[in-house]
N, C-alpha and C positions, 0 to 999 in steps of 0.2 A: 613464953618467949621473952628473952631479955634483950631488948633492942639497945640498951645502954652499953652493952658489950661491943656493939658495932658503931664505929665513929670514923669521921674523916675531918681533917683540918680545914677542908674547904668550907664546912659549915660554921666555922668559928673565927673566920677572918673578920677584920674590922673595916667596914665600908661606910662609916659615919661621914656625913658631908659629901657623899657620892650620889649624884643623880643618875639614875638609870632610865633610859627610854626604851620602851617596847613598842615598836611601830608595826601595825598590822592593818590589812584592809577591812576585814569583816569581824563582826562580833561572833566569836568562837575560835578565830585564828590565834588569839593570845594563848590558848591552851595547846593548839596544834604546834605552835612555835616554842613555847616556854615550858609547858607542863608545870611541875612544882618548883622550877627554878625561880618562879615568882616569889615563892615562900622563902626559899633559901636566901635570896638576896635581901629580903626584908629582915630575916633573922640576923643577918650580918649588919643591920642598921642602915642599909642603903635606902634611899627614897626612890621608889619605883613608880614611874608614870607609864600608863598604858594609853596609847593614842590609836584611834581608828580613822582611817582615811575616808571610808564610806559609811553610810547610814544603814547598810545591810538591807535596803528597802526594795530589793528586786521583786520579791513576792510576799514579803512580810512587812508590816508597817514599822517605821523607824522607832516608834514608841515601844513596841514589843522588843525589838532587838536591843535597844538601849537598856531597858530594864533587865533583860536577861544577862547582858554583859555586866551591869552593875552588881547584880546578885551573885553571879559567878565569881567576880573578883572580890566581893565581900567575903565569900567563903574562904578565899585564899589570902585574905588580910589586907587587900588594897582598898583604901577608902574612896568614896565617890569623888572627893576633891582632887584625886590624882588620876582621874580618868578623863581623857580629852577626845572630843569628836571633831573631825575636820569638816564633816557634813556633805561630802560628795556622794553622787549617785552610785548605787550598786549595779554592776553590769554582769554579763555572762558571755561565754563564747558564742552562743547562738542568739544573743539579743538582737532584735531588729533595729535598735537605736544605734547611732554612731557613738563609738566610745570616746571618752574625753581625750584619749591619746591623739586623736585626729582633730581635736578642736583647737585649731590655731587662731582663728579669728571669729568664727561663728560658734556660740556656746552649744554644747551637746545637750540633749534632753534625755534624762534618765528613764528607765523603764517605769518608774513610779510617777513620771510626768513633771519632774522638776528640772529647772535649768540654772539654778543657783543654790548655794549651800544653805542648809537649814539645820535646826536642831530638833529636839523633842520637847515634850511637856516639861517646863521648868529648866531646860538645859539648852544653852546656846552653843553654837559651834565656835571654834577657836577664833576665826577672823572677826566674828561679831563680838566676842568677849574682849578682844584686844583693841579693835579699831572701830567697832560700832556699826559695821555694815556687812552685808553678805557678799559672796564672791560668785560671779558667773562661772559656769562649768567650762572653763578654758584650761588648756594644758599648762600655760604659763602661771595661771592662778593656783593651780594644784601644786606646782613646784614651789611657788612663792609661799604658800601656806606651810609647806614642809620646812622651808627656810625659817619662817616665823616660828614654827614649833621648836626647831633646834635652838634658836636664839632665846625663846621664851623659857625653855627648860634648861638649856646649857648642860646636856648630859655628858658625863665622862665616859659612859658606856652606852652603846646603842645595839639593840637586838632588832633585826628587821627581817621581814618575810623576803625570801629570795624568789628566783624566777621559776615559779610553778606554771602549770598549764592555764590557770585562770587569768583572764586579762587584767583583773584588778590587782592580782599578785605581781604580774609583770610590770604594771604601771608603777606600783609602789617601789619595786626593786630598782628600776631604771630611774625613777624620780628621786629616790633617796641618793643615788650616786650623783646625780646632777646637783641636788640641793647641797650635799656635802662639799662638792667642788666649788659652788658659788659662795657658800658661807666661809670656806677657808680662804677664798680670794679676798674677802673683806676682813677676815680675822685670822691672819696667818698662824697665830699661836694656838688656835683651836685644833687639837689633835685627839679626837675621841677614839676609843677602842670600838671597833665595829665587828659584830658577829651577824652573819646571815644564815638563815635556816629555811628548810622547805616545810610547807604545810601539808603537802600531799604525799610525796614519795617516801617520806620518813615519818608520817603521822597518819593523817586522815585516810589515805588509801594504802597504808603500809600493811604489813603482815599482821593478821589478828591472832597474835601468839601469846596473849597474856595467860591463857589457861593451858598452854602447851606443857608446862612443867611447874613443879612446886617452886623451883628456883627461877625467878624472874629473868627473862632473856633481854639482851640489849637490842637496840635498833639494828635491823639487818640491812645490808647493802641492797639498794633497789635492783631488781633483776627483771628483765622483760621475759615472758609476759605476765609474771606473777603480780606485778604492781600495776594497778589501773592508771592509765594516762602516763605511762612511762615509755619513752621511745628509744631507749638505749643510746647508741652512738648519735642519734639525731637530736637528742635533747641536750639542754645545757648541762644536766648532770652527766658526768663522765668527761666533760670538756673543761678547759680552763682550770680554775683552782679546785674544782669539785671532784677531786680524787678521794676515794674512800679513806685512803691511808692518811690524808691530810686533815681529816675532820677533827674538830675540837669536841671532846666528850665531857659532859658535866655529870656528877653523881646526883642521885635523887634522895629525898628526905625519907626518914624511917617510916612515916605514916603511909607512904605510897609505894613501898617496895615489898609488901607481903604477898602471899598467894591469893588473897581475897579482896574483893572490891567493896564489900558492904561497909567496911570501916575506913575507906579511903576518902580524904577530903578532896583529892583531885577528881575522883569519880563523881562526888557530889557537885563539884564546880562544873564538870562536863554536863551533868544532867540538867543544870540550870538553863542551858541553851535548848529549851524544850521545843521551840519552833523548828529547830534543825534536826530533831531526833538524834542529837549528838551522842547520847548515851550509848547507842548501839556501836559507836566507833571506839569506845573506851578500850576494848581489848587490843586494838591496833595502836592506840595513842600511848598507853601506859607501858613503859619499858624500864630497864634498869639503868639507862643512861639517857642523856639529852644531847642532840648532835647539832653542831654549827660548823660553818667555815668562817675563818677570820680574814678580814682585810685590814692592812695597816694604813694609817692616814698620816704618817709622819715623814713621807717622802720629801727629800730636799730638792728633787727634780723640779717641783713646782716653782721654786725660787730662782731657777737658773735661766740663762738665755739659751735657747735651744736652736741648733742648726742641724740640718739634714743634707745629705749629698744629692737628693733629688726629690721632686714632688713636695716642695716646701709648703704648698698651699694646704696640705693635710697634716702638717707636723703637730699641730695642737692636739690631735687625737691621742698623741702619746702621753699627754699629761691632763686628761679630762676625767680620770678616775673610773671611767666606764670601760668594761672589758668587751662589750658587744652592745648592739642595739637590736631593734626588731623592725621588720617590714610589715608584718600582719599580726596585730596583737591578739586577734581572735582565733587564729588557726590552732587547732589542737596540736598538730605537729609544728613545732617552732620553725619560723622562717626568720633566721637570724641574719642581721647585718653585721659584718665583721668590724665595722667602725675602726679601721686601722690605718696607719701610715704604711703605704706600700711603695717600695723603691721602684724606679722605672726599669724597664727591660734593658736599657742601655747602661744602667748603673751596675757594673760588674762587681764592684767592691763597695757596697753601700756602707754608709757610716752615719753615726749620730755624734753630736758634740754638745756637751753641757758646759757652760761657763758661768762661774759665780763671781760677784764683785769682791767677795772676801773668801779666803781659803776655807774649805769645809773638811770635816772629818768624813771619810767614806769607808764603810765597813762591808756593806752588802748591796748588791745590785740585783734587781728582779726584772726579768723581761717576759712579757706575755706575748706569744705569737697571736696572730689573728685566729679567730675561732674556726675559720675555714682554711687556714694554712695547712697544707697536707704534705709538705716536703718531709722526707724522713729525718733529715738533720740539716742544720746550718750552723757552722762554727762561728763563734763570736770571740773576738780578742779585745781585751780591756786595757786601756792606757789611762794613767793619771799623770798629768803634766808631762806627757811624752814618754813616760816610763811604763813598760808592759808589766801589769800586776796580776793578770789572770786570764783565763779563757774558759769557755764552756760551750755546750751544744744547745741551741735553741730547739725546743721540742715542738711537735705539730699540734694543731687543734686547740690552741690557746693554753696549753699546759705551760706553767711558768718555769723558766730557767732561774733558779735561785743560786746566785753566785756569791758565796761568803768568802771574802778575802782572808788571807792568812794572818793579816794584822790590820790595824786601822791606819789608813793613809790620810794625809793632809794635803789638799791641793785645790787649785782654782779651776782646773779643767779636767773633764772626764770625756774620753772618746771611746766609742764602741765601733769596731770594724767587723763586717761580716764577709764571708767568703763566697757569697752569691746573693741573688735577689731574695728579699725578705719582706714579710708583712707582719707588722707589730701592732698590737692593740694598746699596750701600755708600757711605760718605762718608769721604774721606781728606783730611787737611790736612797740608801739609809746610812745614818751615821753610827748606828748600833745594830747588833745582830737581832735584837728584839725590841719592840716598842714598849715604853714604860706603860705599865698596866696597874690600875687600882687593885685588880684581882691578884692574889698571891699564887705562887706555884703550888700545884697539888699532884698527888699520886693516887692510883687506885689499883687494888688487887683484882686480877682478871682470871676467869676460868673459861677457856675456849672462846675468847673474845667477848665474854659476858662480864659486865661489872657484877661482882658478888658482894653480899653484905652478910646475911645469915644464909648459909649454904647447907642444904640437907643431902646427905648421901647414905646409901645402904651401909649398915655397920659391918657387912662382910667385905667391903672395899678396904684394901690395905694401904692405898696411897692415892694422892690427888695431885695432878699437874696444874701449876699456876704460872701466871706471868704478870707483867705490870704495864699499866698505862701511866704515862707521865705528861704533864703540861707545864711548860716553861722550865723544865729541868730534864735530866737524863737518867735513864735506868741504871747506868753504871754507878751512879752515886747513891743508889738506894740499898738499904740493908733490910733483909726480910728475916724474921725469926718467929718461933712458935713458943708457947708456954708449955709447961708439963713435960711429959716424957716422950712425946712424939718428936721426930727429928725432921730436918729440912736438908735437902740436897740441891745444890745450884749447878746448872749447866748452861753457861753463858748468860743469856737474859731470861732463861726459864728456871722454874723451881719445881721440885717434887716434895710434897709432904708425905712422910712415911708415918702412918698412924701406929701408936702404941695400942696393942690389942684391947687394953682395959679402958682406954680413954673414949668418952662419948661426946665430949665438947672440947674442941681445940681452938684456941684464939691465935690468930696469925696477925702480926703487925709489921708494917713496912714504914721505915722512916728515912728521911733524907739525911745523909751524913753531914754532921755539923749543924743541922737545923731540926732539932727535935720537935719544933712547932709545925713541921710539915710531915704528916703521917696519914696512914690509913689502917684501920683495924677491922677485921672480920671474924666471924665465928663459924666454924664448921661443925655441924651436928651429925654425929653418926647414930642413926636410929635403925630400928628393925624394919624388915620388909613389910611387916604388918602395919607398923606405925605409918610408914610412907603411904601405904594403900589407903589407910583411914584418912590421912590428910588430903590425899588425892580425891577421895570420895566427897569430903567436905567442900573441896574446891569446885567440884562439878555441881554440887548442890547450890553453891554460891552463884555459879554461872547461870543455871537454869532459873533460879529464883529471880536474879537480876533481869534476865530476858523477859520473864513473865510480867514483872512490875514495869519494865520499860514499855512493853506493848500496851499495858493498861494506861500508862501515862500518856503515850502518844494518842491513843484513842480518845482519852478524856480531853486532851488539848484540841484535837480536831473537831470534837463534838461541841465543846462548850467555851473554849478560850480563844480560838482563832478569830482575829478581828479583820 
């Protein structure tokens, strides 16, 4: 196998002097969230910090969870000096103790019996490292420590756990939104790139499909009831920004995209979390892509004076960065608070008005309806300095209306008028169509929605249909070509490779027009049916050998290592 023939420009961008923060609640969530993107970013010279909000001490001592995390990240190249612990208690949906989410004045007590932050042997939590004292388990302290973390690291890119069913995941997601809003209020020029991803529905409890095929499959869209703890229309996934078509997909490194686990560094990092028996989840966690949803942080709406036509006491909800809140953090079925500005019933033509002291460039407007807003449509008309510049339909259930104007307008006042009662969670206004990003645009060749690298097909197959995934660029600007005597046929945004009968290895390359440094290259292997069967047999041997040793490892841990 010649992996050098497979390459992507994403792995060669220069991210020197770029701090990246990975923010997760528990020791093992860094892999659920990031996979080997941790390795890719380091290879691009980024400085990657991994921060854990809890000590993972619900049923296993913090010392054990800390050491497992340190070892796992060591395998993936992240040194101990770039691992940060905030030191809060690990909870669970059925925990008898009050979650820190409800701790407004009286500290909560964790399942492990603690009521203030702490570290482990030889490791102090962040607040103690920076300020020399511990923090009581209060909600405000938790958010303050997140703010401290952002100021301490000053990350240009943030990857954070999003709103899964676990209360600690929910607390982190909502807390990060609040912390970002608070930090930006004090440092208006701080505009990090924010990606959020799920730990459960796209990872830990996702489809165990690693051994389904010799060609690694991409993460599949969560579907009820196949995904554990997924509630379809009742969950945050499927609402708001979390549409499958809007996901951001990152490619994976060559060492973690083959058909076997025995030689995967990511699998070894997963196994390091022995106390969680995490190795058994590898077949669900390892895929051919890594999925996130992106939030922009460069809205100029935060800098404007905001006026609304009714219910002005809740207008600040439009510029708090949060798309929803929660009433019951422990409920498996989410009990979401819309956290919205809602026009009054008497307000038949609701409106919003933003006014800036200085004229602003305005290119894009994004409106999020309340997550419980179920009107089929609501028309929005946009005016800049009393000139109508656009219109659009506000969608239900938190789905965003992204209104990209035909040109960049320059004005002091933006007014949005609706044709009926409205409930809005957030208003964002941007000077550009895309936020400046340290990451470079990239493209990826796709087969049936799967990212492909080295792709094996039966040599009796005469053709292969392909398409493209693009990030921060457009498919119409991509050129796809093949080497040798095989040919390529284009049909809109799709392609068909027609194999020359004698060719057994075909290299396919996609490049961005005018930018040769933005490319993807894959290799298609045409092999005999017998060779495919042999590789499949070896893959199954890998599967059962790994299961055998994972069971031995778990038994050994519970007999001799558990403390």
